[in-house]
TIDREN-796537 format. One line per field, with one value per residue (C-alpha): chain; residue number from 1; residue in three letters; x, z, y. Coordinates in nm, 3 decimals. Layout:
# TIDREN-796537
ch = [A:...]
i = [NUM:...]
aa = [ALA:...]
u = [X:...]
w = [Z:...]
v = [Y:...]
***
This chain:
# TIDREN-796537
ch = [A:A:A:A:A:A:A:A:A:A:A:A:A:A:A:A:A:A:A:A:A:A:A:A:A:A:A:A:A:A:A:A:A:A:A:A:A:A:A:A:A:A:A:A:A:A:A:A:A:A:A:A:A:A:A:A:A:A:A:A:A:A:A:A:A:A:A:A:A:A:A:A:A:A:A:A:A:A:A:A:A:A:A:A:A:A:A:A:A:A:A:A:A:A:A:A:A:A:A:A:A:A:A:A:A:A:A:A:A:A:A:A:A:A:A:A:A:A:A:A:A:A:A:A:A:A:A:A:A:A:A:A:A:A:A:A:A:A:A:A:A:A:A:A:A:A:A:A:A:A:A:A:A:A:A:A:A:A:A:A:A:A:A:A:A:A:A:A:A:A:A:A:A:A:A:A:A:A:A:A:A:A:A:A:A:A:A:A:A:A:A:A:A:A:A:A:A:A:A:A:A:A:A:A:A:A:A:A:A:A:A:A:A:A:A:A:A:A:A:A:A:A:A:A:A:A:A:A:A:A:A:A:A:A:A:A:A:A:A:A:A:A:A]
i = [1:2:3:4:5:6:7:8:9:10:11:12:13:14:15:16:17:18:19:20:21:22:23:24:25:26:27:28:29:30:31:32:33:34:35:36:37:38:39:40:41:42:43:44:45:46:47:48:49:50:51:52:53:54:55:56:57:58:59:60:61:62:63:64:65:66:67:68:69:70:71:72:73:74:75:76:77:78:79:80:81:82:83:84:85:86:87:88:89:90:91:92:93:94:95:96:97:98:99:100:101:102:103:104:105:106:107:108:109:110:111:112:113:114:115:116:117:118:119:120:121:122:123:124:125:126:127:128:129:130:131:132:133:134:135:136:137:138:139:140:141:142:143:144:145:146:147:148:149:150:151:152:153:154:155:156:157:158:159:160:161:162:163:164:165:166:167:168:169:170:171:172:173:174:175:176:177:178:179:180:181:182:183:184:185:186:187:188:189:190:191:192:193:194:195:196:197:198:199:200:201:202:203:204:205:206:207:208:209:210:211:212:213:214:215:216:217:218:219:220:221:222:223:224:225:226:227:228:229:230:231:232:233:234:235:236:237:238:239:240:241:242:243]
aa = [UNK:UNK:UNK:UNK:UNK:UNK:UNK:UNK:UNK:UNK:UNK:UNK:UNK:UNK:UNK:UNK:UNK:UNK:UNK:UNK:UNK:UNK:UNK:UNK:UNK:UNK:UNK:UNK:UNK:UNK:UNK:UNK:UNK:UNK:UNK:UNK:UNK:UNK:UNK:UNK:UNK:UNK:UNK:UNK:UNK:UNK:UNK:UNK:UNK:UNK:UNK:UNK:UNK:UNK:UNK:UNK:UNK:UNK:UNK:UNK:UNK:UNK:UNK:UNK:UNK:UNK:UNK:UNK:UNK:UNK:UNK:UNK:UNK:UNK:UNK:UNK:UNK:UNK:UNK:UNK:UNK:UNK:UNK:UNK:UNK:UNK:UNK:UNK:UNK:UNK:UNK:UNK:UNK:UNK:UNK:UNK:UNK:UNK:UNK:UNK:UNK:UNK:UNK:UNK:UNK:UNK:UNK:UNK:UNK:UNK:UNK:UNK:UNK:UNK:UNK:UNK:UNK:UNK:UNK:UNK:UNK:UNK:UNK:UNK:UNK:UNK:UNK:UNK:UNK:UNK:UNK:UNK:UNK:UNK:UNK:UNK:UNK:UNK:UNK:UNK:UNK:UNK:UNK:UNK:UNK:UNK:UNK:UNK:UNK:UNK:UNK:UNK:UNK:UNK:UNK:UNK:UNK:UNK:UNK:UNK:UNK:UNK:UNK:UNK:UNK:UNK:UNK:UNK:UNK:UNK:UNK:UNK:UNK:UNK:UNK:UNK:UNK:UNK:UNK:UNK:UNK:UNK:UNK:UNK:UNK:UNK:UNK:UNK:UNK:UNK:UNK:UNK:UNK:UNK:UNK:UNK:UNK:UNK:UNK:UNK:UNK:UNK:UNK:UNK:UNK:UNK:UNK:UNK:UNK:UNK:UNK:UNK:UNK:UNK:UNK:UNK:UNK:UNK:UNK:UNK:UNK:UNK:UNK:UNK:UNK:UNK:UNK:UNK:UNK:UNK:UNK:UNK:UNK:UNK:UNK:UNK:UNK:UNK:UNK:UNK:UNK:UNK:UNK]
u = [-4.383:-4.543:-4.741:-4.820:-5.116:-5.135:-5.467:-5.525:-5.881:-6.004:-5.835:-5.999:-6.342:-6.347:-6.196:-6.466:-6.733:-6.609:-6.609:-6.934:-7.146:-7.207:-7.568:-7.523:-7.525:-7.300:-6.946:-6.900:-6.922:-6.582:-6.385:-6.030:-5.861:-6.072:-5.980:-5.611:-5.620:-5.791:-5.508:-5.217:-5.088:-5.016:-4.633:-4.651:-4.889:-4.641:-4.390:-4.629:-4.757:-5.020:-5.159:-4.966:-5.097:-5.348:-5.294:-5.589:-5.507:-5.805:-5.955:-6.284:-6.519:-6.714:-7.093:-7.101:-7.279:-7.425:-7.501:-7.521:-7.167:-6.976:-7.209:-7.194:-6.816:-6.793:-7.000:-6.764:-6.451:-6.593:-6.678:-6.321:-6.184:-6.442:-6.396:-6.015:-6.026:-5.749:-5.454:-5.405:-5.608:-5.396:-5.592:-5.514:-5.742:-6.032:-6.062:-6.352:-6.334:-6.457:-6.207:-6.211:-6.085:-6.139:-6.424:-6.296:-6.432:-6.291:-6.141:-6.187:-5.917:-6.062:-5.799:-5.902:-5.922:-6.052:-6.417:-6.442:-6.736:-6.941:-7.304:-7.537:-7.357:-7.190:-7.004:-7.021:-6.796:-6.916:-6.965:-7.180:-6.917:-6.888:-6.587:-6.518:-6.196:-6.346:-6.276:-6.551:-6.451:-6.640:-6.646:-6.663:-6.653:-6.309:-6.283:-5.930:-5.791:-5.448:-5.200:-5.317:-5.032:-4.773:-4.919:-4.926:-4.570:-4.445:-4.607:-4.491:-4.128:-4.103:-4.239:-4.017:-3.695:-3.751:-3.809:-4.150:-4.290:-4.143:-4.368:-4.609:-4.933:-5.026:-5.387:-5.375:-5.336:-5.180:-4.864:-4.735:-4.650:-4.402:-4.084:-4.174:-4.299:-3.977:-3.772:-3.984:-3.931:-3.559:-3.610:-3.918:-4.160:-4.439:-4.783:-4.952:-5.332:-5.527:-5.873:-6.046:-6.121:-5.853:-5.518:-5.246:-5.044:-4.731:-4.503:-4.630:-4.526:-4.207:-4.054:-4.116:-3.742:-3.614:-3.491:-3.601:-3.792:-4.133:-4.331:-4.676:-4.961:-5.335:-5.668:-5.970:-6.290:-6.651:-6.637:-6.349:-6.554:-6.871:-6.694:-6.534:-6.831:-6.893:-7.215:-7.501:-7.422:-7.075:-7.140:-7.378:-7.302:-7.537:-7.449:-7.561:-7.870:-7.790:-7.447]
w = [6.111:5.851:6.003:5.809:5.934:5.849:5.908:5.932:5.798:5.930:6.269:6.295:6.193:6.442:6.713:6.660:6.663:6.998:7.145:6.997:6.961:6.653:6.595:6.702:6.435:6.444:6.406:6.061:5.849:5.979:5.850:5.878:5.831:6.106:6.331:6.244:6.329:6.659:6.750:6.714:7.069:7.204:7.201:6.828:6.769:6.946:6.680:6.400:6.330:6.061:5.888:5.563:5.434:5.536:5.402:5.441:5.407:5.352:5.124:4.943:5.157:5.054:5.047:5.164:5.489:5.417:5.055:5.128:5.269:4.938:4.817:5.152:5.156:4.802:4.904:5.197:4.984:4.734:5.019:5.152:4.810:4.729:5.059:5.053:5.381:5.255:5.023:4.935:4.960:4.951:4.880:5.003:4.935:5.129:5.116:5.232:5.230:5.416:5.659:5.883:6.243:6.580:6.788:7.092:7.413:7.682:8.007:8.343:8.251:7.908:7.719:7.429:7.481:7.258:7.303:7.373:7.334:7.655:7.753:7.644:7.310:7.290:7.013:6.980:6.786:6.516:6.788:7.000:7.264:7.393:7.252:7.527:7.373:7.033:6.887:6.706:6.369:6.225:5.891:5.926:5.719:5.742:5.658:5.615:5.500:5.340:5.263:5.482:5.732:5.454:5.271:5.588:5.683:5.332:5.315:5.667:5.608:5.259:5.384:5.693:5.523:5.225:5.477:5.329:5.683:6.007:6.238:6.206:6.359:6.317:6.389:6.453:6.729:6.503:6.662:6.315:6.272:6.563:6.352:6.099:6.382:6.576:6.268:6.217:6.583:6.519:6.268:6.365:6.659:6.630:6.791:6.810:6.843:6.964:6.803:7.025:7.376:7.399:7.560:7.337:7.185:7.392:7.089:6.997:7.331:7.374:7.556:7.478:7.475:7.251:6.899:6.771:7.099:7.148:7.094:7.248:7.276:7.320:7.281:7.083:7.280:7.170:7.174:6.924:6.672:6.722:6.696:6.359:6.144:5.794:5.743:5.619:5.259:5.108:4.769:4.591:4.831:5.117:5.438:5.414:5.608:5.966:5.966]
v = [1.050:0.823:0.537:0.219:0.016:-0.354:-0.531:-0.906:-0.908:-1.242:-1.198:-0.856:-0.992:-1.279:-1.058:-0.796:-1.064:-1.193:-0.842:-0.708:-1.021:-1.234:-1.130:-0.769:-0.496:-0.192:-0.330:-0.487:-0.166:-0.062:0.237:0.104:0.441:0.597:0.305:0.344:0.714:0.636:0.398:0.642:0.710:1.057:1.017:0.945:1.236:1.463:1.357:1.452:1.101:1.050:0.743:0.721:0.386:0.120:-0.234:-0.470:-0.841:-1.069:-1.335:-1.369:-1.576:-1.883:-1.892:-2.254:-2.166:-1.823:-1.741:-1.369:-1.349:-1.313:-1.035:-0.853:-0.878:-0.740:-0.437:-0.380:-0.412:-0.163:0.075:0.053:0.145:0.414:0.593:0.581:0.388:0.157:0.206:-0.159:-0.478:-0.794:-1.112:-1.459:-1.755:-1.905:-2.284:-2.504:-2.882:-3.188:-3.339:-3.645:-3.636:-3.806:-3.666:-3.476:-3.327:-3.099:-3.227:-3.054:-2.799:-2.724:-2.922:-3.149:-3.524:-3.801:-3.896:-4.268:-4.504:-4.522:-4.507:-4.355:-4.408:-4.748:-4.932:-5.309:-5.542:-5.781:-6.044:-5.811:-5.732:-5.373:-5.187:-4.935:-4.806:-4.723:-4.378:-4.190:-4.046:-3.751:-3.577:-3.199:-2.883:-2.722:-2.353:-2.226:-1.895:-1.908:-1.634:-1.346:-1.376:-1.401:-1.102:-0.893:-0.987:-0.908:-0.563:-0.479:-0.574:-0.424:-0.091:-0.090:-0.199:0.033:0.316:0.387:0.421:0.555:0.350:0.059:-0.067:-0.433:-0.532:-0.904:-1.162:-1.424:-1.564:-1.661:-1.291:-1.297:-1.300:-1.026:-0.805:-0.864:-0.770:-0.457:-0.358:-0.350:-0.069:0.135:0.173:-0.085:-0.101:-0.442:-0.435:-0.738:-0.722:-0.979:-1.098:-1.365:-1.275:-1.137:-1.422:-1.467:-1.461:-1.113:-0.967:-0.770:-0.474:-0.105:-0.033:-0.310:-0.240:0.099:0.168:0.324:0.002:-0.049:-0.299:-0.259:-0.438:-0.318:-0.261:-0.248:0.133:0.131:-0.064:0.136:0.473:0.391:0.289:0.424:0.621:0.401:0.498:0.527:0.687:0.451:0.164:0.083:-0.097:-0.463:-0.563:-0.662:-0.499]
***
């Protein structure tokens, strides 16, 4: 039973950060193949399941906020390749730009609502009259990754429909992947792995007995990340400081 594992790199990173803690070491230097092998459930192992291919979908990060990030990421990508932890790295693009939007705050139920002018910050018109209904506009740094979901969906469906794999594991909580995952479920058993603390996206849910049957869902815990770390050195590559 050949298992293909498809990893949404940014979803995994931010999920791991939410589970393990942003400033905490011991989770970034992740051996993806070891993690994939840890995820295979017993019913699949009873059918002779093994990880046949690991596809890592990511994008090269910007150094706009942290100048060390691109260099650290490059070390990690080289370690993934050198160790054989992945079979394919599919790159999207990472875009940073300044955007303008209304300032918002949370209401009593945590939903966003526009922030209006009121004391202690008030807006006055040209004649000096209070403008209580004024909306604050802010310019902010927008960081957006493009292409990862499309790359993951493409690799997943090509491998499933070409019968390159007999089962699939998708590590992501991105609801945009709902349709390709649903198509894949019609052909092979699929496991969906939520890498973070937030609930599994509703569109990624399903039933174990639909389509090809044998589907499952699980969430990654802190122990999963900690148990699947590379050694400090991978060949000539050394784990980045603080990782």
